[in-house]
N, C-alpha and C positions, 0 to 999 in steps of 0.2 A: 204541494208537490203531487203530481199525478200518480196514479197507481199503474201497475203493469198492464192491466186491461185497457186503460186509456191509450197507452203507447201502442198496443197491438192494433187497436181500432184506427189510430192515425196512420199506422203503416199499411193497413189493409185499404184505407181510403186512397192511398197513392197507387196501389196496385189495381183497384177496381173502381171505375168511375161511378158506378151505380151502387156502391157499397152502402151509402146512407139509406137509400130507398129499401134495399134488401134487409138491412138491419131493422128498419122501422116496421116493415111488413112481418118479418120473422118474430120480432118482439111482440107485436100486437097479437099475432095468431097464437103464440105460446102463452101469452098472458091471459087471453080469453079462455084457453083450454084449462089452464091451471087455476083460474079465478083470481089471479093477482094482476090487477089492471095496471099497476105502476111498475112492474118488473121489467128490467132491461137486461137481456142476456147477451153476453159477448159471443160472437161466432166461434171464437177460439175455445170457449168453455161449453159449447153446445155441439149438437150433431149437425154441423154445417158441412154437408157432404162435398160441396164444391171445393172447399179448402183441404180436403183429404183425398181428392181424386188426383192421382199422379198425372193423368193426361192433361187435366186442367192446369195443374201446377206447372207442368212442363211448358205448356203454351204461354203461360205468364212469364216464367223464368227466362225463356228464350229472348224476351224483349228487355230484360234488365241489364244495366251495365254491371261491371265486375264488382264495384263496392256494394251495390244493393243486393247482388247475388250472394255475397259473403254474409250480409246481414240476414238474408232469408234462410241461409243454412243453419242459423242459430235459433230459429223459432221452435222447431220440434224435430223429432226423429224422421217423420215422413218428409218434411221440407228439406232436411239435410240430405236424405237419400236422393231426392230429385235434383237438388242444387249441386250435388257432387258429381253428377254425370259429366263425363269428359266432353261429350259433344256440346253440351251447354256452355262449358268453360271455353272451349275452342271458339264457339260462335261469338261469345262475349269478348274474347281476346282479339278476334279479327275485326269486329265491327268498327271500332274507332278509326282504324287505318285503312279499311276496305281491302283487307288482305284476301287473296284468292284461296290460300290454304296454309296450314301450319302442319309440318311433318315432324314426327317424333314425339316421344313421351318424356316429360321432365322428370327429374329425380325426386322432386317434391311438388306436392299440390299447390304450395304457396307461389310457385312460378307464375300461375295464371292471375294472381291478384294485382300484379304490377303491369299496367298496360301503357306506361309512359314510353316516350321515344327512346329513352336510355336503355330499354330492354332489348333493343334491336341493334345489330351491328352488321357491317359489310365484311365479308371474308376477302382478304387480299393475299394472294399467293406471292411470296417474296421472290424477286429475281435480282440478278446482279445489277448493282447501281442504285437499288432502292435505299432510301433513308427516311427517317421519321419526318424530317422537314419536307422532303419532296412529296411524301404521301399526304401530308397535311395540306400542301398547296393543291395537289391533285383532287382531293375530296372536299376541299373547302371547310376544313375543320382546324382546331387548334392542336398544336404539338402536345400540350399537356393533357388534352382530352384523350389522345391516342395512348400516351404513356399510362394514364390512369386506367383506361379500359383494359389494357394488356398487362397491367401489374408490372410495369417497367420502371426501374429506378433511374436509368440513363439510356442514352441513345445506343450504347453498345449492346444492349439486350436484344437488338434486332438480329444479330449475327448467329444467335443460337436457336433461332426459330424458323419454322417452315412457312408461317403465315402471320399476319397481324389482323386483329379485329379493328375495323374503322367505325367510329360513331356515325350514325345516320344523321346528316345535316338537313336533308330535304325530305319532309314527310311524303311528298308526292312519289318518292321512289318506292314506297310500300304499296301503292295502289295496284291491285291485281297481281301482287307479287306472291311468291311462295317462299316461306321462311322455314328453316330447319333448326329445331331445338338441339343445341349442342353444348356440351360441357368442355370448355377449352382448358386443357391441362396447364398451359402456361399462364393464361389470364386468371385461372382458378375461379371462373364464374360461368354460370349457365345463361346463355343468351339465345335469342331467335336470330339466326344468321341468314343473311341475304347474299346469294351468289349472283353477281351481276352477269357473269358469263354463262349462266344457266344452272345446271345441276351440279352438286358437289362431286369432286373426284372420289371414286370409291376407294382407290388405293390410298389416297391421302387421308380419308376418313378412317380407314382401318388402322393406319399408323397413329392417328390421334387417339383412337380407342385403346390401342395397345399401350401407348404411353400413359394414358389416363389410368388403365387397369394396373399397370406396373407401379405407378405412384401410389395408387390406393392400397395395394398390397404392402408396399414399403411402409406406409403410415400405420397399417394394421400390425405389422411385425414390430415396429418401434413401440407401439402401444402395449403389445404383449410383453415386450422386454421390460418395460417399466412396471407393469402390473405384477409379473411373475418374478422380477428381479433376476433375470437370467441373461445369457449371452445371445447373440444373434442366431447362431445355429440351433440352439435349443428352442427358441421361439418359433423358428421356421419349421422345426420338426413337429412340434405339437400342433401347429396350424395345419400342417399337411395331413396328419393322421385324423384330424377332426373335420376334414373336407372344407376347410376355410372358415369354419364357424368359430369365432373367438371365444364365445362362452363355453363351447364344448372343449376347446383347447385348454382353457383355464381349469375346467372340471377334470380333464385327463391329468393335467399337471398336479392338481391337488390330490387326486387319487394315488398317484405315484409317490408323492411326498408322504402321505399317510402310511402307505405300504413300507416305505423305507424306514419311517420312525418305528413302526411295529416290528420290523425285522431287525432293528438296531443297526441299520447301515449308515445313518446320518448322525 
């Protein structure tokens, strides 16, 4: 079984075509200086300045696909700092599909790790007469794929929504396209949304954001109710006086409980 140093050298050989020559020259020069002719020093354990220079690393990382970029971020702190740059992630995310641009910031950095076609969706604004079956025919996709993407149990779920997310069936649609990272409150997933009619409707997006924020606050209140074992109004009160911070809300609640016990009120 190989050691960690061997795995590092194999990884570096993939990144740098002349890695073997540089390693041989570096080892020879250091061996002659130290007097140990048979010593071989790994660049990862020596002062190999090229692998610590952020400009050089950035130039290398910009050419890596997402899986290799994720591996590179685990090598050391310097590599992680460069590999975590948003511009590098966006470039790696766009490259497989030749996207023109990606607008928006995902809620989690793990969003960039999946560059499969299933990460993309078409936004279809629902109008009178639309049905899941008719949309499946229009966009050349399966009915079950639409339901799965939108977290729908039945066709009747279409009537409570403003839009549906449609799976992308043709990768050519993404070429030179602009995608918008959105968290759909009904589908309960974050996807790169493609608007075939152009840019997204600002009023519609503000409505989606409002619904998403209201649902998030509702989940937070329910979580506080369970943690503090109180009613809805009490949980909302402590959340409001703590400026929406659940930890501060629980802390305030605990302080009040201690005061009540000390005063003999409970």
